[in-house]
Each structure stands twice: as C-alpha cells, then as structure tokens.
SERO-4910 file (N, C-alpha, C, O; in steps of 0.05 Angstrom, whole numbers):
BEGIN
 pado doro    nc1    nc2    nc3   cac1   cac2   cac3    cc1    cc2    cc3    oc1    oc2    oc3
  Unk    A   -648     -1   1645   -634      6   1673   -630     28   1677   -619     40   1659
  Unk    A   -640     49   1710   -628     74   1712   -604     86   1716   -594     80   1738
  Unk    A   -590    102   1703   -562    117   1709   -557    119   1740   -574    133   1750
  Unk    A   -540    109   1757   -539    126   1781   -519    147   1780   -497    147   1770
  Unk    A   -528    160   1790   -515    192   1792   -502    199   1823   -512    200   1845
  Unk    A   -474    204   1813   -455    199   1837   -470    238   1845   -479    252   1827
  Unk    A   -468    246   1876   -468    270   1879   -451    277   1904   -455    262   1923
  Unk    A   -437    293   1906   -417    298   1928   -424    325   1938   -427    339   1918
  Unk    A   -428    341   1964   -422    359   1982   -406    372   2000   -404    396   2008
  Unk    A   -394    352   2004   -370    344   2026   -351    373   2024   -343    388   2043
  Unk    A   -347    375   1994   -326    399   1989   -341    430   1996   -328    450   2002
  Unk    A   -359    430   1995   -369    458   1999   -379    461   2028   -378    484   2036
  Unk    A   -391    436   2052   -392    442   2067   -359    438   2090   -356    442   2114
  Unk    A   -345    431   2076   -323    427   2084   -301    448   2089   -292    457   2110
  Unk    A   -295    451   2060   -274    481   2050   -297    502   2038   -284    522   2032
  Unk    A   -328    509   2032   -333    529   2016   -328    550   2027   -333    567   2010
  Unk    A   -317    563   2053   -315    590   2055   -281    589   2054   -269    607   2041
  Unk    A   -266    570   2067   -244    573   2065   -226    580   2029   -215    600   2021
  Unk    A   -231    555   2017   -227    550   1988   -247    542   1971   -249    518   1969
  Unk    A   -267    558   1955   -290    555   1955   -275    543   1919   -290    527   1908
  Unk    A   -255    548   1908   -252    539   1884   -240    506   1876   -237    494   1854
  Unk    A   -233    497   1912   -229    470   1912   -254    451   1914   -260    430   1902
  Unk    A   -268    466   1936   -292    458   1935   -312    457   1909   -330    440   1909
  Unk    A   -310    473   1891   -325    464   1863   -312    448   1853   -325    427   1853
  Unk    A   -286    446   1842   -269    423   1831   -283    399   1851   -303    385   1844
  Unk    A   -273    397   1869   -277    368   1888   -304    356   1879   -309    333   1872
  Unk    A   -325    382   1882   -354    370   1885   -366    361   1853   -377    340   1846
  Unk    A   -358    388   1838   -374    393   1811   -360    374   1793   -375    361   1779
  Unk    A   -330    370   1791   -312    366   1774   -304    337   1777   -314    318   1766
  Unk    A   -288    337   1790   -276    299   1808   -307    291   1805   -314    286   1782
  Unk    A   -328    290   1825   -345    271   1828   -371    281   1809   -385    264   1798
  Unk    A   -374    297   1807   -408    304   1788   -403    300   1759   -420    293   1743
  Unk    A   -372    305   1752   -378    298   1706   -349    269   1718   -353    246   1710
  Unk    A   -329    273   1731   -314    246   1725   -322    222   1733   -320    201   1720
  Unk    A   -332    224   1757   -347    201   1776   -367    183   1750   -366    160   1742
  Unk    A   -387    207   1739   -404    203   1731   -400    192   1702   -420    183   1691
  Unk    A   -380    193   1691   -378    186   1659   -379    146   1655   -362    132   1645
  Unk    A   -407    136   1669   -401    113   1668   -398     96   1641   -389     73   1640
  Unk    A   -405    110   1620   -393    108   1597   -370     95   1586   -367     82   1565
  Unk    A   -352    104   1607   -322    101   1598   -309     78   1622   -295     58   1616
  Unk    A   -316     83   1646   -311     53   1662   -341     61   1687   -351     82   1694
  Unk    A   -346     31   1695   -364     34   1720   -357     48   1738   -338     63   1737
  Unk    A   -379     41   1764   -371     56   1782   -358     35   1797   -335     38   1805
  Unk    A   -372     17   1802   -347     -6   1812   -323    -11   1796   -310    -28   1808
  Unk    A   -312     -5   1776   -284     -4   1763   -267     16   1776   -245     12   1788
  Unk    A   -285     44   1770   -274     70   1782   -264     75   1815   -247     91   1823
  Unk    A   -282     53   1834   -282     41   1865   -254     29   1865   -235     42   1874
  Unk    A   -252      1   1853   -227     -7   1852   -204      6   1848   -183      0   1861
  Unk    A   -204     24   1828   -179     37   1813   -176     64   1842   -152     69   1844
  Unk    A   -190     79   1859   -189     90   1873   -175     81   1897   -153     88   1903
  Unk    A   -193     59   1915   -177     49   1933   -144     40   1932   -129     45   1950
  Unk    A   -136     23   1903   -113     22   1894    -96     48   1897    -76     49   1911
  Unk    A   -102     63   1886    -81     93   1896    -86     92   1915    -75     71   1925
  Unk    A   -100    106   1935   -103    111   1966    -84     88   1972    -68    102   1984
  Unk    A    -77     72   1972    -69     48   1985    -45     49   1972    -31     42   1990
  Unk    A    -33     53   1957     -6     51   1942      0     79   1951     24     79   1955
  Unk    A    -11    105   1958     -2    138   1972      2    126   1996     22    138   2004
  Unk    A     -4    107   2017     -3    100   2036    -21    115   2047    -15    124   2069
  Unk    A    -45    123   2039    -63    141   2054    -93    113   2063   -106     99   2048
  Unk    A    -92    115   2089    -96     89   2104   -116     96   2132   -119     82   2153
  Unk    A   -130    125   2123   -141    131   2140   -177    143   2130   -186    130   2111
  Unk    A   -195    164   2141   -224    162   2134   -218    165   2115   -236    152   2103
  Unk    A   -202    174   2095   -211    186   2058   -207    155   2049   -218    148   2028
  Unk    A   -192    135   2062   -192    103   2043   -215     98   2063   -235     95   2048
  Unk    A   -226     94   2091   -257     85   2091   -272     96   2080   -291     81   2075
  Unk    A   -275    118   2072   -297    128   2057   -307    115   2036   -330    107   2030
  Unk    A   -273    114   2018   -277    108   1990   -282     71   1988   -287     59   1967
  Unk    A   -281     59   2009   -277     26   2014   -314     21   2018   -328      2   2011
  Unk    A   -320     43   2029   -349     39   2036   -366     53   2006   -387     41   1999
  Unk    A   -361     69   1996   -369     71   1968   -370     44   1954   -390     33   1946
  Unk    A   -339     35   1952   -336      9   1930   -354     -9   1943   -364    -24   1926
  Unk    A   -364    -13   1968   -381    -25   1969   -411    -26   1961   -426    -44   1955
  Unk    A   -412     -3   1964   -440      7   1957   -451      9   1924   -473     10   1912
  Unk    A   -419     11   1916   -420     -1   1882   -421    -28   1875   -425    -37   1853
  Unk    A   -416    -41   1898   -414    -72   1877   -400    -89   1885   -404   -113   1880
  Unk    A   -380    -79   1900   -354    -89   1894   -360   -108   1928   -372   -100   1948
  Unk    A   -345   -134   1923   -350   -151   1943   -332   -153   1962   -314   -137   1962
  Unk    A   -333   -170   1981   -310   -173   2001   -299   -188   1986   -279   -175   1980
  Unk    A   -299   -211   1972   -280   -223   1960   -260   -206   1941   -238   -199   1949
  Unk    A   -269   -201   1919   -265   -178   1907   -237   -156   1922   -216   -151   1909
  Unk    A   -241   -146   1945   -230   -127   1960   -207   -141   1972   -185   -131   1970
  Unk    A   -211   -158   1980   -193   -186   1995   -167   -188   1975   -144   -182   1982
  Unk    A   -175   -198   1947   -155   -209   1923   -146   -189   1915   -122   -192   1909
  Unk    A   -158   -153   1910   -147   -137   1907   -124   -124   1924   -102   -120   1913
  Unk    A   -127   -118   1951   -113   -116   1977    -94   -137   1969    -74   -125   1961
  Unk    A    -90   -167   1967    -73   -179   1969    -60   -175   1943    -36   -175   1948
  Unk    A    -63   -173   1927    -47   -168   1890    -33   -150   1907    -13   -159   1920
  Unk    A    -41   -120   1909    -23    -97   1916     -6    -94   1925     13    -79   1924
  Unk    A    -14   -117   1942      1   -115   1973     42   -114   1969     61   -102   1981
  Unk    A     38   -141   1936     66   -147   1935     75   -120   1920    100   -119   1918
  Unk    A     60    -98   1909     67    -83   1893     77    -45   1909     92    -29   1899
  Unk    A     61    -41   1935     49    -24   1938     66    -30   1981     65    -14   2000
  Unk    A     75    -47   1980     86    -51   2007     63    -63   2032     41    -54   2037
  Unk    A     77    -86   2043     54    -99   2054     41    -90   2087     20    -98   2097
  Unk    A     65    -69   2099     39    -55   2113     31    -26   2108     30     -7   2123
  Unk    A     25    -28   2082      8     -5   2076    -31    -26   2074    -54    -17   2078
  Unk    A    -22    -60   2065    -39    -73   2051    -52    -81   2087    -75    -88   2093
  Unk    A    -33    -77   2102    -47    -89   2136    -59    -64   2145    -75    -70   2162
  Unk    A    -60    -46   2141    -79    -19   2146   -100    -18   2126   -121    -14   2137
  Unk    A   -102    -19   2105   -129    -23   2089   -146    -50   2084   -166    -54   2071
  Unk    A   -130    -65   2098   -145    -91   2109   -166    -85   2132   -191    -88   2133
  Unk    A   -149    -75   2150   -167    -68   2179   -191    -51   2176   -212    -54   2189
  Unk    A   -187    -37   2163   -203    -14   2146   -235    -33   2131   -258    -32   2137
  Unk    A   -220    -48   2113   -243    -61   2099   -259    -82   2109   -280    -92   2101
  Unk    A   -244    -89   2131   -263   -110   2149   -279    -91   2162   -300    -90   2149
  Unk    A   -280    -73   2183   -297    -65   2183   -313    -51   2166   -332    -43   2180
  Unk    A   -317    -42   2141   -332    -38   2126   -353    -64   2109   -375    -64   2100
  Unk    A   -332    -83   2112   -354   -115   2098   -361   -125   2118   -381   -137   2110
  Unk    A   -359   -130   2148   -374   -138   2167   -383   -121   2187   -383   -125   2212
  Unk    A   -393   -100   2175   -416    -89   2183   -443    -99   2188   -453    -94   2209
  Unk    A   -453   -111   2172   -479   -128   2176   -478   -153   2196   -499   -165   2202
  Unk    A   -455   -161   2205   -453   -177   2232   -460   -163   2262   -468   -170   2284
  Unk    A   -453   -139   2250   -454   -122   2283   -482   -110   2276   -495   -114   2296
  Unk    A   -496    -97   2259   -529    -86   2258   -556    -96   2246   -577    -86   2241
  Unk    A   -542   -131   2241   -568   -136   2221   -591   -139   2241   -613   -133   2232
  Unk    A   -589   -147   2272   -608   -143   2285   -632   -122   2280   -656   -124   2272
  Unk    A   -613    -98   2290   -624    -70   2288   -636    -61   2263   -658    -51   2259
  Unk    A   -615    -68   2242   -623    -66   2211   -649    -83   2205   -668    -76   2190
  Unk    A   -647   -103   2218   -682   -124   2203   -705   -106   2215   -724    -99   2201
  Unk    A   -704    -98   2246   -724    -92   2271   -732    -64   2243   -746    -67   2223
  Unk    A   -717    -39   2250   -723    -14   2231   -738    -28   2200   -760    -21   2195
  Unk    A   -726    -47   2183   -733    -55   2161   -765    -60   2164   -785    -55   2150
  Unk    A   -758    -75   2191   -799    -89   2187   -816    -67   2195   -840    -68   2190
  Unk    A   -806    -48   2206   -831    -25   2207   -837     -6   2187   -852     14   2190
  Unk    A   -817    -16   2155   -829    -10   2136   -853    -20   2124   -871     -9   2113
  Unk    A   -849    -43   2128   -873    -63   2120   -901    -72   2126   -909    -68   2149
  Unk    A   -914    -83   2111   -940    -87   2122   -948   -112   2129   -970   -115   2140
  Unk    A   -928   -134   2120   -924   -162   2119   -903   -166   2137   -883   -152   2136
  Unk    A   -906   -191   2161   -882   -194   2181   -863   -209   2157   -869   -217   2135
  Unk    A   -839   -210   2171   -816   -215   2158   -816   -249   2159   -813   -263   2139
  Unk    A   -819   -258   2186   -820   -284   2189   -802   -291   2199   -783   -275   2202
  Unk    A   -801   -323   2209   -769   -337   2216   -752   -341   2192   -758   -342   2168
  Unk    A   -721   -342   2210   -701   -360   2183   -712   -370   2170   -734   -378   2181
  Unk    A   -709   -378   2147   -715   -389   2119   -696   -413   2125   -679   -417   2107
  Unk    A   -696   -427   2144   -668   -451   2143   -678   -469   2130   -657   -480   2121
  Unk    A   -700   -483   2119   -704   -497   2106   -693   -500   2080   -683   -522   2072
  Unk    A   -695   -480   2067   -674   -472   2041   -652   -462   2042   -644   -449   2023
  Unk    A   -643   -464   2058   -615   -430   2070   -589   -450   2050   -568   -437   2045
  Unk    A   -591   -473   2042   -572   -484   2031   -580   -469   1998   -560   -464   1984
  Unk    A   -600   -464   1990   -604   -454   1959   -596   -420   1959   -594   -405   1940
  Unk    A   -594   -415   1980   -595   -378   1984   -558   -373   1985   -543   -392   1990
  Unk    A   -552   -355   1981   -524   -337   1986   -535   -311   2010   -549   -292   2005
  Unk    A   -527   -317   2026   -541   -293   2047   -565   -316   2065   -569   -340   2063
  Unk    A   -575   -297   2081   -599   -298   2099   -623   -288   2087   -628   -265   2077
  Unk    A   -637   -311   2089   -671   -302   2083   -692   -305   2100   -689   -324   2114
  Unk    A   -713   -292   2104   -737   -305   2119   -758   -315   2111   -760   -316   2086
  Unk    A   -774   -322   2121   -805   -340   2106   -827   -332   2134   -823   -334   2158
  Unk    A   -853   -323   2115   -875   -318   2131   -900   -327   2116   -903   -319   2093
  Unk    A   -914   -340   2125   -933   -350   2110   -958   -326   2117   -966   -321   2140
  Unk    A   -971   -313   2087   -992   -295   2096  -1016   -314   2097  -1035   -314   2113
  Unk    A  -1010   -333   2075  -1042   -342   2067  -1036   -376   2062  -1018   -385   2048
  Unk    A  -1051   -388   2074  -1049   -424   2069  -1069   -435   2058  -1068   -458   2049
  Unk    A  -1093   -420   2057  -1116   -439   2044  -1122   -416   2018  -1119   -392   2014
  Unk    A  -1132   -438   2006  -1149   -422   1970  -1113   -426   1952  -1105   -446   1939
  Unk    A  -1096   -396   1958  -1084   -391   1947  -1058   -389   1966  -1057   -370   1982
  Unk    A  -1036   -409   1964  -1015   -403   1984   -994   -376   1972   -986   -369   1949
  Unk    A   -993   -368   1994   -981   -341   1993   -960   -329   2018   -967   -320   2040
  Unk    A   -932   -331   2007   -918   -330   2029   -903   -302   2018   -903   -295   1994
  Unk    A   -889   -288   2039   -875   -263   2038   -847   -267   2049   -842   -272   2073
  Unk    A   -824   -264   2025   -804   -274   2035   -783   -255   2033   -783   -242   2012
  Unk    A   -764   -251   2052   -748   -228   2062   -723   -234   2061   -713   -252   2075
  Unk    A   -707   -215   2036   -681   -225   2034   -662   -203   2045   -664   -183   2030
  Unk    A   -645   -200   2063   -624   -193   2069   -607   -173   2059   -621   -168   2039
  Unk    A   -588   -157   2056   -574   -137   2044   -560   -156   2023   -547   -173   2036
  Unk    A   -559   -158   2002   -540   -181   1983   -538   -205   1980   -518   -215   1971
  Unk    A   -562   -221   1989   -581   -242   1991   -593   -247   1968   -605   -230   1955
  Unk    A   -592   -275   1957   -612   -279   1942   -606   -304   1933   -584   -314   1939
  Unk    A   -630   -322   1912   -628   -356   1917   -610   -358   1893   -598   -341   1880
  Unk    A   -612   -396   1888   -599   -399   1863   -618   -398   1843   -642   -394   1846
  Unk    A   -607   -403   1824   -612   -397   1794   -632   -430   1800   -624   -450   1812
  Unk    A   -659   -424   1788   -675   -457   1798   -705   -448   1771   -714   -427   1760
  Unk    A   -711   -472   1770   -731   -478   1753   -761   -489   1764   -758   -510   1776
  Unk    A   -781   -481   1763   -813   -486   1773   -827   -504   1744   -841   -493   1726
  Unk    A   -822   -525   1744   -825   -550   1726   -858   -552   1731   -871   -544   1750
  Unk    A   -868   -566   1710   -895   -571   1711   -900   -585   1684   -887   -579   1664
  Unk    A   -917   -602   1685   -939   -617   1663   -954   -602   1645   -956   -600   1621
  Unk    A   -965   -590   1669   -989   -565   1643   -989   -540   1674   -987   -544   1698
  Unk    A   -991   -520   1662   -994   -501   1681   -975   -487   1701   -958   -475   1687
  Unk    A   -971   -484   1722   -953   -479   1744   -939   -457   1749   -954   -438   1756
  Unk    A   -916   -451   1748   -897   -424   1749   -901   -411   1772   -915   -424   1789
  Unk    A   -892   -385   1781   -892   -368   1807   -894   -331   1794   -883   -315   1778
  Unk    A   -908   -331   1809   -921   -296   1813   -904   -284   1835   -902   -298   1855
  Unk    A   -891   -260   1834   -875   -248   1853   -884   -226   1853   -887   -217   1830
  Unk    A   -894   -208   1879   -907   -186   1879   -882   -164   1899   -885   -161   1924
  Unk    A   -864   -154   1889   -844   -136   1912   -866   -112   1931   -884    -96   1927
  Unk    A   -851   -124   1952   -873   -102   1965   -854    -90   1992   -865    -87   2014
  Unk    A   -827    -84   1988   -807    -78   2006   -782    -78   1998   -771    -96   1985
  Unk    A   -772    -51   2008   -742    -50   1996   -727    -52   1966   -740    -41   1948
  Unk    A   -714    -60   1962   -696    -62   1934   -690    -91   1926   -684   -106   1944
  Unk    A   -692   -103   1894   -687   -130   1897   -677   -130   1864   -673   -110   1850
  Unk    A   -675   -147   1859   -668   -166   1823   -681   -195   1820   -680   -214   1836
  Unk    A   -696   -193   1792   -695   -211   1786   -688   -226   1760   -693   -212   1741
  Unk    A   -679   -247   1755   -667   -245   1729   -671   -271   1720   -666   -289   1737
  Unk    A   -679   -278   1692   -686   -296   1677   -649   -299   1658   -634   -282   1651
  Unk    A   -647   -327   1658   -626   -346   1641   -620   -327   1609   -635   -329   1589
  Unk    A   -598   -311   1609   -589   -300   1583   -615   -275   1582   -629   -272   1563
  Unk    A   -616   -262   1601   -636   -235   1597   -619   -217   1617   -602   -227   1632
  Unk    A   -623   -195   1616   -612   -171   1637   -630   -175   1661   -650   -188   1660
  Unk    A   -620   -163   1682   -628   -165   1710   -649   -147   1710   -647   -127   1695
  Unk    A   -670   -150   1724   -691   -131   1725   -695   -110   1754   -713   -116   1769
  Unk    A   -686    -98   1758   -692    -80   1785   -727    -86   1805   -748    -86   1793
  Unk    A   -724    -89   1824   -757    -88   1831   -761    -75   1859   -750    -80   1881
  Unk    A   -777    -59   1853   -780    -42   1872   -814    -44   1890   -830    -59   1879
  Unk    A   -821    -34   1906   -848    -49   1913   -876    -42   1894   -877    -21   1881
  Unk    A   -892    -56   1894   -908    -59   1874   -898    -64   1845   -913    -59   1826
  Unk    A   -878    -73   1842   -874    -91   1814   -887   -114   1814   -900   -122   1834
  Unk    A   -884   -125   1797   -907   -148   1792   -879   -172   1769   -868   -161   1750
  Unk    A   -875   -194   1775   -854   -218   1765   -879   -239   1764   -889   -251   1783
  Unk    A   -887   -243   1726   -897   -267   1730   -877   -287   1711   -866   -281   1690
  Unk    A   -873   -316   1725   -854   -337   1720   -866   -354   1710   -882   -367   1725
  Unk    A   -864   -363   1676   -871   -383   1673   -862   -409   1676   -837   -409   1676
  Unk    A   -871   -431   1677   -855   -457   1685   -838   -468   1662   -844   -471   1638
  Unk    A   -821   -473   1670   -793   -478   1654   -776   -456   1650   -756   -459   1636
  Unk    A   -780   -434   1660   -759   -415   1662   -737   -411   1684   -741   -407   1707
  Unk    A   -707   -413   1669   -693   -416   1691   -684   -385   1708   -671   -368   1694
  Unk    A   -687   -380   1724   -683   -356   1735   -674   -360   1778   -671   -378   1794
  Unk    A   -676   -321   1776   -669   -325   1808   -673   -296   1817   -664   -279   1802
  Unk    A   -685   -286   1837   -682   -262   1850   -674   -266   1883   -672   -284   1900
  Unk    A   -672   -240   1883   -662   -226   1916   -653   -202   1916   -649   -189   1896
  Unk    A   -647   -193   1943   -646   -172   1951   -614   -152   1934   -593   -162   1928
  Unk    A   -623   -128   1932   -595   -106   1918   -568   -105   1942   -573   -107   1966
  Unk    A   -550   -104   1936   -528   -116   1952   -531    -85   1980   -511    -82   1994
  Unk    A   -549    -71   1982   -550    -41   2000   -573    -41   2007   -578    -23   2023
  Unk    A   -592    -56   2002   -611    -55   2016   -637    -86   2021   -637   -106   2007
  Unk    A   -651    -81   2038   -671   -108   2049   -687   -108   2026   -692    -88   2013
  Unk    A   -696   -132   2021   -712   -142   2003   -741   -155   2011   -744   -168   2031
  Unk    A   -757   -150   1998   -794   -175   2007   -810   -174   1982   -818   -152   1974
  Unk    A   -815   -191   1972   -839   -205   1953   -851   -226   1970   -844   -242   1987
  Unk    A   -878   -218   1957   -897   -238   1959   -896   -263   1936   -897   -261   1912
  Unk    A   -893   -285   1949   -886   -308   1931   -920   -324   1926   -932   -335   1944
  Unk    A   -926   -322   1906   -952   -336   1901   -943   -358   1869   -938   -352   1845
  Unk    A   -945   -388   1885   -946   -401   1867   -967   -411   1856   -987   -416   1869
  Unk    A   -965   -415   1826   -990   -416   1801   -997   -449   1807   -979   -464   1813
  Unk    A  -1015   -454   1805  -1026   -474   1814  -1025   -494   1773  -1034   -487   1751
  Unk    A  -1009   -522   1784  -1000   -531   1757  -1007   -572   1769  -1016   -582   1789
  Unk    A   -996   -584   1739  -1006   -611   1744   -973   -629   1743   -957   -630   1724
  Unk    A   -970   -641   1770   -939   -651   1771   -917   -628   1775   -896   -625   1763
  Unk    A   -930   -610   1796   -900   -587   1797   -876   -588   1813   -875   -603   1832
  Unk    A   -855   -573   1804   -843   -589   1830   -806   -567   1819   -796   -558   1798
  Unk    A   -800   -569   1839   -779   -549   1832   -746   -552   1838   -735   -561   1858
  Unk    A   -736   -542   1815   -710   -550   1807   -678   -534   1819   -663   -519   1806
  Unk    A   -677   -540   1837   -651   -515   1844   -621   -524   1830   -608   -546   1828
  Unk    A   -616   -502   1822   -588   -501   1803   -561   -490   1818   -553   -490   1842
  Unk    A   -552   -481   1796   -521   -465   1813   -526   -442   1827   -549   -433   1826
  Unk    A   -511   -431   1839   -509   -414   1854   -513   -383   1835   -513   -385   1810
  Unk    A   -515   -361   1846   -511   -337   1833   -471   -313   1850   -466   -300   1870
  Unk    A   -458   -321   1825   -431   -317   1839   -434   -289   1842   -451   -273   1832
  Unk    A   -408   -282   1862   -404   -255   1870   -399   -236   1843   -405   -213   1837
  Unk    A   -380   -262   1827   -374   -234   1807   -397   -226   1783   -395   -206   1769
  Unk    A   -422   -248   1780   -441   -243   1765   -455   -220   1777   -462   -203   1761
  Unk    A   -461   -216   1806   -476   -204   1820   -464   -172   1819   -474   -153   1807
  Unk    A   -442   -174   1834   -428   -144   1819   -440   -138   1808   -459   -127   1819
  Unk    A   -441   -140   1781   -436   -135   1753   -471   -112   1753   -473    -91   1740
  Unk    A   -490   -122   1769   -512   -108   1773   -518    -87   1783   -516    -87   1808
  Unk    A   -526    -64   1771   -529    -34   1770   -551    -24   1761   -554      1   1760
***
C-alpha cells in the first residue's frame, strides 16, 4: 500500500517574504518531516493529537478547523472525534469543547450540504450512469449507494456507486458450483478486502476476482466517490449471505 506523503506550502505563501525561516520550518520540518514519520505514528493518530493540543490551548479558530478537516481526510470518523472532544472536555474545559464541537459539526456534516452537487460533478467523470439510490440493499450498506443496470441480457452487469465513506457489509457469495463475482473499478477510489487479508486500494481499471465462498467487503474511500461494475459469475444454487458491517474503527485504519 502506498505511503501518503504530507506536503505543505502555506508557510511560504503567507509568510515567505516576511519570515522566510519560520515558513521553511513550518513547511519543510513540521509538515515535511514530522508529519511524514508514519512509521512512528499514523496520520490518523497525529491528527487526533494535534486537535487535542489545539483545543487544550483554547485555539478554536480557523487553525483548528484546518486540522479537523485534515483529521477527517486522515480517516478520523465522526464517532471518534465526538468521543475525543467529549473526553478532553473534562480535562481542558467545557467551553473549549463547545467551541471545538461547533467547528467539528461543520467539517463532518459537509456531505449533507454538498452531496447533490458532489454527485453531479462525479457523474461527469464516469462513462456509466450512477443510477438510482440502491434502496433495496440499503440495510446492508453504511452510507448511501446507487445502482444502474448496464446489461440485463447474456451477462448481467451493474454499475454500483458509493458516496465517500460508503461501504457494504462483509458478505459471501455462495454456490454449489461456479459462482462468485467480478468487480471492475470504473471511477473514483475505493477499497476491497477479504477476511484475514489486508485491504486493497482500487482505482479505475483495477479488476477483482472473487471466488464463491470468500468473505469480503468493498466500498469507497473516506474522501472519494467510487464506482465499480459488478458482474455475477454463473453458478449452481447461488445465493448471497450478508454478514456484519465494517465498523468505523476498522474502516478508519485504512491508509
């Protein structure tokens, strides 16, 4: 899995002329070196520590909002940030936590405000339609998914689209003979994982072959829409067994 590199240019853009040495330390040392020591602490954990430090000092302005936004991009979930702020409120002060919660709500509730426009913009990048809300299977998904029929003759093919953060439950395709499923990623960025194995990042053009009997899940990354074609492999006595959901804690570990 590729390592995510943190880059920062705000120091030079805002203070490069006035305080070039401070700008260099900010961009190259703090962000360029310290934040990129992923073998010591993950980006997820560094974000949680940074938010805690800022709230402890009473910094609840745009600096905190920037780091809350970064925390979400680094996989910190709404559940995690709410619990973290509740916990530190008892140590750093109730008013500070209230101020932090106001900013956190703006960051983690963004999808509710822009989901329609985000969906329309994403559709422009696809050669297949997103389709309609996948209501028939909604109880087996965390987040919202969409379904469009690409072909219903010879070989049934469906385009399944996941909003950012959406994923289906662990499940198994059963068959007495043959069976299974093939996925072809066609847009955005997503994940596929088999039980007991590391998650695999999916980008357009990637193909996943899923034999019958293999427990797995698939869905979008936390910061991107994702679409794949789902092709059911012909078999005897085929059926789908839906299992437990992929928890926020499991999902947040994906990097």
